[in-house]
TIPADREN-726021 format. One record per atom (N, C-alpha, C, O, CB): x, y, z; residue in three letters. Coordinates in steps of 0.02 Angstrom, whole numbers, padded with zeros to 5 digits, always signed. Glycine has a CB too. Example, Ala and Ser with C-alpha at 12.3 -4.5 7.8 and 13.67 -1.06 7.14 Angstrom:
// residues 2
+00660-00284+00390ala +00615-00225+00390ala +00660-00165+00390ala +00712-00166+00423ala +00565-00224+00452ala +00642-00112+00354ser +00684-00053+00357ser +00645+00002+00394ser +00670+00057+00402ser +00704-00030+00286ser 
***
This chain:
// residues 168
+07668+05601-10254met +07599+05588-10240met +07588+05585-10164met +07626+05555-10127met +07577+05523-10273met +07534+05616-10144asn +07518+05617-10072asn +07484+05552-10052asn +07446+05521-10090asn +07473+05678-10056asn +07498+05532-09991ala +07465+05473-09963ala +07392+05491-09949ala +07378+05547-09928ala +07501+05448-09897ala +07345+05444-09960pro +07274+05459-09949pro +07262+05476-09875pro +07289+05444-09830pro +07229+05400-09971pro +07221+05526-09865met +07204+05546-09797met +07146+05503-09773met +07093+05501-09803met +07187+05622-09793met +07158+05471-09719trp +07106+05430-09689trp +07071+05470-09635trp +07103+05506-09596trp +07135+05363-09662trp +07006+05462-09633leu +06969+05495-09580leu +06983+05461-09513leu +06989+05399-09510leu +06893+05494-09595leu +06989+05499-09463asp +06997+05472-09396asp +06927+05462-09368asp +06896+05509-09344asp +07041+05519-09350asp +06902+05399-09370leu +06834+05385-09349leu +06824+05395-09274leu +06767+05403-09252leu +06817+05315-09366leu +06878+05396-09236thr +06869+05405-09164thr +06843+05475-09147thr +06817+05486-09093thr +06935+05392-09128thr +06852+05522-09192gln +06825+05589-09178gln +06749+05591-09184gln +06718+05640-09163gln +06857+05640-09225gln +06719+05540-09213tyr +06646+05537-09221tyr +06614+05487-09173tyr +06555+05471-09180tyr +06628+05520-09292tyr +06652+05462-09125leu +06625+05414-09078leu +06567+05441-09037leu +06523+05403-09017leu +06679+05389-09032leu +06566+05506-09025trp +06511+05534-08985trp +06444+05524-09020trp +06393+05515-08988trp +06524+05609-08973trp +06445+05526-09087ile +06383+05515-09125ile +06362+05442-09118ile +06302+05427-09109ile +06394+05532-09201ile +06410+05397-09121ile +06395+05326-09113ile +06366+05312-09044ile +06318+05274-09038ile +06458+05283-09125ile +06394+05343-08992trp +06368+05334-08924trp +06296+05360-08919trp +06254+05328-08887trp +06413+05369-08873trp +06282+05416-08950leu +06214+05443-08948leu +06165+05397-08984leu +06108+05388-08962leu +06212+05513-08979leu +06186+05368-09040val +06144+05320-09076val +06131+05259-09034val +06074+05235-09031val +06178+05300-09143val +06184+05233-09000phe +06174+05176-08956phe +06124+05192-08901phe +06080+05152-08887phe +06240+05154-08926phe +06132+05249-08869val +06087+05268-08815val +06015+05272-08841val +05969+05246-08809val +06107+05337-08784val +06006+05303-08898phe +05939+05308-08928phe +05910+05239-08943phe +05852+05226-08927phe +05941+05350-08992phe +05950+05195-08974leu +05926+05128-08991leu +05908+05088-08928leu +05857+05053-08926leu +05979+05090-09031leu +05950+05092-08877phe +05935+05056-08815phe +05872+05081-08781phe +05834+05041-08753phe +05994+05062-08767phe +05859+05146-08785ile +05798+05173-08756ile +05737+05149-08795ile +05685+05133-08765ile +05800+05250-08754ile +05742+05147-08860val +05686+05122-08902val +05672+05048-08886val +05615+05029-08879val +05702+05131-08977val +05725+05008-08880val +05716+04937-08864val +05686+04930-08794val +05643+04887-08782val +05783+04899-08868val +05707+04973-08747glu +05679+04971-08679glu +05604+04987-08680glu +05565+04956-08644glu +05716+05021-08634glu +05584+05033-08721leu +05513+05050-08726leu +05472+04992-08753leu +05413+04987-08739leu +05503+05111-08771leu +05504+04948-08791leu +05469+04889-08817leu +05469+04831-08768leu +05422+04791-08768leu +05501+04867-08882leu +05521+04825-08726thr +05525+04768-08681thr +05500+04784-08610thr +05470+04741-08578thr +05596+04744-08677thr +05512+04843-08586leu +05490+04866-08519leu +05514+04820-08463leu +05475+04800-08419leu +05415+04870-08517leu +05579+04804-08464glu +05606+04763-08409glu +05668+04794-08378glu +05702+04762-08338glu +05621+04693-08434glu +05684+04856-08395phe +05738+04896-08366phe +05809+04873-08385phe +05857+04905-08364phe +05732+04896-08293phe +05817+04820-08424thr +05884+04798-08442thr +05916+04847-08491thr +05971+04871-08480thr +05882+04727-08473thr +05881+04863-08545phe +05909+04908-08595phe +05913+04980-08571phe +05952+05019-08596phe +05868+04904-08659phe +05872+04997-08522leu +05878+05063-08492leu +05944+05069-08454leu +05976+05121-08456leu +05818+05077-08444leu +05963+05015-08420met +06027+05015-08385met +06086+05017-08434met +06136+05050-08421met +06032+04953-08339met +06080+04982-08490ile +06133+04983-08540ile +06137+05052-08572ile +06191+05076-08586ile +06120+04929-08594ile +06079+05084-08583ala +06079+05151-08611ala +06112+05200-08563ala +06151+05243-08584ala +06007+05174-08626ala +06097+05193-08498ala +06128+05237-08448ala +06204+05225-08445ala +06242+05273-08440ala +06096+05227-08379ala +06225+05162-08448gly +06296+05147-08449gly +06331+05174-08510gly +06387+05198-08506gly +06307+05072-08444gly +06298+05170-08567ser +06326+05198-08629ser +06331+05273-08625ser +06380+05303-08649ser +06284+05177-08689ser +06281+05304-08596leu +06280+05377-08591leu +06334+05401-08542leu +06373+05446-08558leu +06211+05402-08568leu +06337+05370-08483leu +06386+05392-08433leu +06456+05369-08449leu +06503+05409-08450leu +06366+05366-08364leu +06464+05304-08461gly +06530+05276-08473gly +06558+05291-08541gly +06615+05313-08548gly +06530+05203-08463gly +06517+05281-08593gly +06541+05290-08661gly +06546+05362-08682gly +06599+05388-08697gly +06497+05253-08709gly +06488+05395-08683leu +06487+05465-08705leu +06523+05511-08656leu +06559+05557-08677leu +06414+05488-08715leu +06515+05498-08591gly +06549+05540-08541gly +06624+05536-08548gly +06657+05588-08546gly +06529+05519-08472gly +06651+05476-08556thr +06723+05468-08564thr +06746+05499-08629thr +06801+05527-08633thr +06743+05394-08561thr +06705+05493-08681asn +06722+05523-08746asn +06728+05599-08740asn +06775+05629-08765asn +06670+05505-08799asn +06679+05629-08706leu +06680+05702-08699leu +06738+05726-08655leu +06762+05782-08662leu +06614+05726-08670leu +06760+05683-08610leu +06818+05700-08568leu +06885+05684-08603leu +06938+05697-08574leu +06815+05663-08502leu +06882+05657-08663gly +06943+05645-08703gly +06974+05577-08693gly +07032+05567-08710gly +06992+05696-08687gly +06938+05529-08664gly +06966+05462-08653gly +06972+05423-08718gly +06936+05437-08766gly +06923+05423-08604gly +07018+05375-08721pro +07026+05334-08781pro +06966+05288-08791pro +06926+05276-08745pro +07090+05292-08776pro +06959+05262-08853trp +06900+05222-08870trp +06894+05159-08828trp +06839+05139-08811trp +06902+05203-08944trp +06950+05127-08811trp +06947+05066-08772trp +06924+05079-08701trp +06890+05037-08670trp +07015+05032-08771trp +06941+05137-08673leu +06919+05155-08607leu +06843+05171-08608leu +06807+05155-08561leu +06959+05216-08581leu +06820+05202-08662gln +06749+05217-08669gln +06708+05153-08668gln +06658+05149-08632gln +06736+05256-08734gln +06729+05104-08707ile +06693+05040-08710ile +06696+05004-08643ile +06646+04978-08619ile +06722+04995-08767ile +06755+05004-08613gly +06762+04970-08548gly +06719+05001-08494gly +06685+04965-08457gly +06835+04971-08527gly +06720+05067-08488leu +06679+05100-08437leu +06605+05092-08451leu +06565+05084-08405leu +06697+05174-08433leu +06586+05095-08514ala +06515+05085-08531ala +06493+05015-08510ala +06438+05007-08483ala +06503+05094-08608ala +06534+04965-08521ala +06517+04896-08503ala +06514+04888-08427ala +06468+04857-08401ala +06567+04847-08533ala +06563+04916-08392val +06565+04909-08319val +06506+04945-08287val +06473+04917-08243val +06631+04936-08291val +06493+05006-08308ile +06437+05044-08278ile +06371+05011-08295ile +06327+05007-08252ile +06438+05117-08304ile +06363+04986-08356ser +06301+04951-08374ser +06291+04890-08330ser +06237+04877-08305ser +06301+04931-08448ser +06344+04851-08321gly +06340+04791-08279gly +06323+04808-08207gly +06281+04774-08176gly +06405+04754-08281gly +06354+04860-08180leu +06339+04880-08111leu +06266+04902-08105leu +06233+04885-08056leu +06385+04937-08089leu +06242+04940-08153leu +06172+04963-08150leu +06124+04904-08156leu +06073+04903-08121leu +06159+05013-08206leu +06139+04856-08199ile +06095+04798-08208ile +06091+04757-08143ile +06037+04733-08125ile +06120+04754-08266ile +06146+04749-08109phe +06147+04707-08050phe +06132+04744-07985phe +06122+04711-07933phe +06213+04673-08044phe +06129+04811-07986thr +06114+04847-07924thr +06048+04885-07929thr +06004+04875-07887thr +06170+04895-07908thr +06041+04928-07978ile +05982+04972-07982ile +05921+04935-08011ile +05865+04945-07988ile +05998+05033-08025ile +05932+04893-08061arg +05876+04858-08094arg +05834+04817-08046arg +05773+04822-08048arg +05902+04813-08150arg +05865+04775-08002pro +05823+04737-07954pro +05781+04782-07909pro +05724+04765-07893pro +05868+04693-07911pro +05809+04839-07889leu +05770+04885-07847leu +05711+04914-07885leu +05656+04921-07858leu +05815+04942-07821leu +05721+04930-07949leu +05666+04957-07989leu +05612+04904-08001leu +05553+04919-07997leu +05693+04982-08057leu +05633+04842-08014leu +05584+04788-08024leu +05545+04774-07960leu +05485+04761-07963leu +05619+04724-08047leu +05579+04777-07903lys +05545+04766-07839lys +05494+04821-07825lys +05439+04808-07802lys +05597+04763-07782lys +05513+04883-07839ala +05466+04939-07830ala +05407+04934-07878ala +05351+04952-07860ala +05503+05006-07840ala +05420+04910-07938leu +05366+04903-07987leu +05317+04849-07966leu +05256+04857-07973leu +05395+04886-08056leu +05343+04793-07939lys +05299+04739-07917lys +05263+04756-07853lys +05207+04731-07841lys +05339+04675-07908lys +05293+04797-07811lys +05261+04816-07749lys +05197+04855-07761lys +05149+04849-07723lys +05310+04858-07707lys +05195+04894-07815ser +05135+04934-07829ser +05084+04894-07870ser +05030+04920-07885ser +05155+04996-07867ser +05100+04832-07887ala +05053+04792-07927ala +04995+04768-07882ala +05003+04763-07821ala +05089+04731-07959ala +04939+04754-07913asp +04880+04730-07877asp +04892+04658-07853asp +04903+04614-07895asp +04817+04734-07922asp +04890+04645-07788pro +04904+04578-07763pro +04846+04530-07771pro +04854+04470-07760pro +04923+04582-07691pro +04788+04555-07790ala +04729+04512-07797ala +04738+04464-07855ala +04763+04483-07908ala +04665+04553-07806ala +04719+04402-07845lys +04722+04352-07899lys +04667+04368-07949lys +04614+04394-07931lys +04714+04280-07871lys +04679+04351-08011ser +04629+04362-08063ser +04629+04304-08112ser +04674+04262-08112ser +04643+04429-08099ser +04579+04303-08154asn +04570+04252-08205asn +04571+04182-08176asn +04538+04169-08125asn +04625+04258-08258asn +04608+04137-08205val +04609+04067-08183val +04641+04062-08114val +04621+04019-08075val +04647+04024-08234val +04690+04104-08099asp +04723+04100-08033asp +04674+04111-07976asp +04684+04084-07922asp +04778+04151-08029asp +04622+04150-07988ala +04573+04164-07935ala +04527+04105-07921ala +04492+04105-07871ala +04532+04224-07954ala +04527+04055-07964leu +04482+03998-07955leu +04509+03945-07906leu +04469+03910-07875leu +04469+03965-08021leu +04574+03940-07899phe +04603+03890-07854phe +04581+03904-07782phe +04581+03961-07760phe +04680+03890-07859phe +04562+03853-07747asp +04538+03856-07678asp +04470+03891-07671asp +04448+03904-07615asp +04588+03892-07635asp +04438+03906-07726leu +04372+03939-07723leu +04319+03886-07709leu +04320+03832-07737leu +04357+03977-07789leu +04273+03902-07665gly +04220+03855-07649gly +04163+03860-07699gly +04161+03905-07741gly +04193+03869-07579gly +04119+03812-07695gly +04061+03811-07740gly +04010+03760-07716gly +04021+03725-07666gly +04083+03795-07811gly +03955+03757-07752arg +03902+03711-07735arg +03883+03670-07797arg +03878+03697-07852arg +03840+03749-07706arg +03872+03606-07787val +03853+03562-07842val +03782+03579-07863val +03737+03581-07821val +03859+03486-07822val +03771+03592-07928thr +03704+03607-07953thr +03674+03548-07991thr +03613+03542-07995thr +03705+03669-07999thr +03715+03505-08017thr +03692+03445-08050thr +03731+03386-08021thr +03792+03388-08017thr +03701+03449-08129thr +03695+03335-08001arg +03725+03276-07970arg +03781+03248-08015arg +03775+03246-08076arg +03672+03221-07957arg +03835+03227-07983phe +03892+03200-08019phe +03876+03129-08041phe +03859+03087-08000phe +03956+03201-07976phe +03882+03117-08106val +03874+03051-08135val +03938+03034-08171val +03962+03072-08212val +03811+03048-08183val +03966+02977-08155glu +04030+02956-08183glu +04083+03010-08173glu +04120+03027-08219glu +04023+02939-08258glu +04086+03035-08112asp +04135+03085-08091asp +04133+03151-08129asp +04183+03187-08133asp +04203+03056-08098asp +04075+03168-08158ala +04067+03232-08193ala +04000+03263-08175ala +03950+03228-08167ala +04073+03222-08270ala +04000+03329-08169gly +03939+03364-08153gly +03947+03439-08165gly +03993+03460-08200gly +03918+03351-08081gly +03903+03479-08136ile +03905+03551-08144ile +03905+03583-08074ile +03867+03562-08030ile +03845+03577-08187ile +03948+03633-08065val +03952+03669-08002val +03944+03743-08013val +03964+03770-08065val +04018+03653-07966val +03915+03776-07964lys +03911+03849-07965lys +03961+03873-07913lys +03953+03860-07853lys +03838+03876-07951lys +04012+03909-07935leu +04065+03932-07891leu +04041+03992-07851leu +03992+04025-07868leu +04128+03949-07930leu +04076+04007-07797asp +04058+04062-07753asp +04064+04130-07787asp +04037+04179-07762asp +04101+04061-07691asp +04098+04134-07843asn +04103+04197-07879asn +04044+04206-07928asn +04041+04256-07964asn +04169+04201-07918asn +03997+04158-07929gly +03938+04163-07971gly +03943+04127-08038gly +03893+04123-08074gly +03922+04233-07983gly +04001+04103-08055glu +04010+04069-08119glu +03989+03996-08114glu +03999+03964-08062glu +04083+04074-08143glu +03960+03969-08169thr +03942+03899-08172thr +03992+03864-08217thr +04005+03885-08274thr +03869+03890-08199thr +04019+03809-08192trp +04071+03772-08229trp +04052+03698-08232trp +04019+03671-08188trp +04140+03781-08195trp +04074+03666-08287thr +04072+03593-08287thr +04129+03570-08243thr +04183+03601-08241thr +04076+03563-08360thr +04118+03516-08207ala +04168+03495-08158ala +04179+03420-08161ala +04135+03381-08180ala +04147+03515-08088ala +04239+03401-08142arg +04256+03331-08134arg +04279+03322-08063arg +04304+03369-08031arg +04312+03308-08185arg +04270+03263-08038leu +04293+03247-07971leu +04369+03242-07971leu +04398+03213-08017leu +04260+03180-07945leu +04401+03270-07921ala +04474+03269-07917ala +04499+03197-07915ala +04467+03153-07886ala +04498+03308-07855ala +04556+03186-07944arg +04585+03120-07947arg +04600+03092-07877arg +04601+03031-07867arg +04648+03120-07988arg +04611+03138-07830gln +04628+03116-07763gln +04567+03089-07726gln +04574+03055-07675gln +04660+03173-07724gln +04507+03104-07750ala +04445+03083-07716ala +04400+03045-07765ala +04344+03067-07778ala +04407+03143-07686ala +04423+02988-07792pro +04385+02954-07844pro +04320+02921-07818pro +04274+02911-07857pro +04427+02902-07876pro +04317+02905-07754asp +04258+02869-07730asp +04209+02915-07691asp +04164+02890-07658asp +04279+02812-07686asp +04219+02980-07695ala +04173+03027-07661ala +04110+03033-07703ala +04114+03038-07764ala +04207+03097-07649ala +04053+03034-07670ala +03989+03043-07706ala +03965+03114-07693ala +03957+03135-07636ala +03936+02990-07682ala +03954+03151-07747leu +03931+03220-07741leu +03860+03227-07767leu +03847+03211-07825leu +03978+03268-07779leu +03816+03249-07724asp +03746+03259-07743asp +03732+03334-07747asp +03773+03375-07726asp +03699+03226-07692asp +03676+03350-07775glu +03655+03420-07782glu +03654+03454-07713glu +03626+03427-07665glu +03586+03425-07816glu +03685+03513-07710gly +03688+03551-07648gly +03751+03541-07607gly +03763+03580-07561gly +03629+03534-07607gly +03791+03490-07622asp +03853+03478-07585asp +03903+03534-07598asp +03906+03562-07653asp +03883+03410-07604asp +03943+03551-07547arg +03995+03602-07554arg +04059+03569-07580arg +04077+03514-07560arg +04007+03637-07487arg +04093+03604-07625val +04155+03580-07655val +04206+03637-07656val +04189+03695-07646val +04143+03552-07727val +04269+03618-07668val +04324+03666-07674val +04361+03650-07738val +04375+03592-07753val +04372+03662-07611val +04379+03702-07777val +04415+03693-07839val +04488+03674-07824val +04521+03709-07786val +04412+03757-07883val +04511+03619-07853thr +04580+03598-07843thr +04623+03609-07905thr +04684+03614-07900thr +04582+03524-07824thr +04591+03615-07964arg +04628+03621-08026arg +04582+03648-08080arg +04522+03634-08079arg +04659+03553-08048arg +04610+03687-08126val +04573+03710-08184val +04603+03676-08244val +04663+03678-08255val +04575+03788-08191val +04560+03644-08284asp +04584+03608-08343asp +04541+03630-08402asp +04488+03602-08415asp +04580+03530-08333asp +04565+03680-08438gly +04527+03706-08496gly +04463+03739-08473gly +04464+03787-08434gly +04512+03650-08545gly +04407+03714-08499ala +04342+03744-08483ala +04307+03707-08426ala +04247+03717-08416ala +04298+03743-08545ala +04342+03666-08390ser +04312+03632-08333ser +04358+03636-08272ser +04418+03650-08279ser +04296+03557-08350ser +04329+03623-08215val +04368+03625-08153val +04367+03557-08120val +04319+03519-08128val +04342+03679-08104val +04420+03541-08084glu +04420+03481-08042glu +04403+03504-07972glu +04429+03554-07948glu +04490+03444-08044glu +04358+03467-07940val +04336+03486-07873val +04343+03427-07825val +04343+03369-07845val +04263+03510-07875val +04350+03445-07762ala +04350+03395-07709ala +04298+03416-07658ala +04284+03475-07652ala +04422+03389-07675ala +04268+03369-07623pro +04219+03387-07571pro +04250+03434-07520pro +04307+03424-07499pro +04191+03324-07537pro +04213+03485-07499glu +04238+03532-07450glu +04250+03496-07384glu +04209+03457-07361glu +04189+03591-07441glu +04307+03510-07353gly +04323+03478-07289gly +04360+03413-07297gly +04382+03384-07247gly +04262+03467-07251gly +04367+03388-07358ser +04403+03325-07367ser +04478+03339-07366ser +04500+03396-07373ser +04383+03290-07433ser +04518+03287-07357ala +04590+03294-07355ala +04617+03317-07423ala +04672+03345-07426ala +04623+03228-07335ala +04579+03306-07477glu +04602+03325-07544glu +04591+03398-07559glu +04623+03426-07602glu +04567+03282-07597glu +04545+03430-07523ala +04531+03500-07535ala +04591+03541-07514ala +04617+03530-07459ala +04466+03524-07498ala +04615+03588-07557pro +04677+03624-07543pro +04675+03665-07479pro +04726+03670-07445pro +04693+03667-07599pro +04619+03694-07462gly +04616+03738-07404gly +04603+03701-07339gly +04604+03732-07286gly +04563+03789-07414gly +04592+03636-07342ser +04572+03599-07281ser +04634+03566-07251ser +04680+03548-07287ser +04516+03546-07297ser +04634+03557-07186pro +04690+03522-07154pro +04687+03448-07172pro +04634+03419-07180pro +04688+03532-07078pro +04745+03418-07177gly +04749+03347-07193gly +04724+03304-07136gly +04720+03328-07079gly +04820+03327-07210gly +04706+03242-07150val +04680+03197-07100val +04737+03165-07064val +04727+03124-07019val +04635+03144-07130val 
***
């Protein structure tokens, strides 16, 4: 009786490397942070490249891991820096409200009132905790110190509590 012939799976490793590369690229398209792109490149160069050159399976895995690691720690930071450099530096949404000036439209009663910010938006406002004894009347200038949900905390413009003003 003949001994059963076992398939040598190492002859099909090139298919496994191609599947890995494809899967890593798909995951990269979902995450968009360049990590899986670097792993895909390492798998392609180190794994598949070594396989096509006839290297053993352990060398393929080792080179794929080393090349992926090198790419992650060298090329990825450069790509992320280039990506952020082209981003719009202007603040938006809630971030744009900090240090924004405004004018009191309704007198503050019990540390609460309404302000119209310099961007044209009207917000309910509370007096900043750092300036509890400041009295704000209609027409006074204020500066946003904090955003808390649907209201802003404000301090009188020019006071030591206002973020853009020099301290006393």
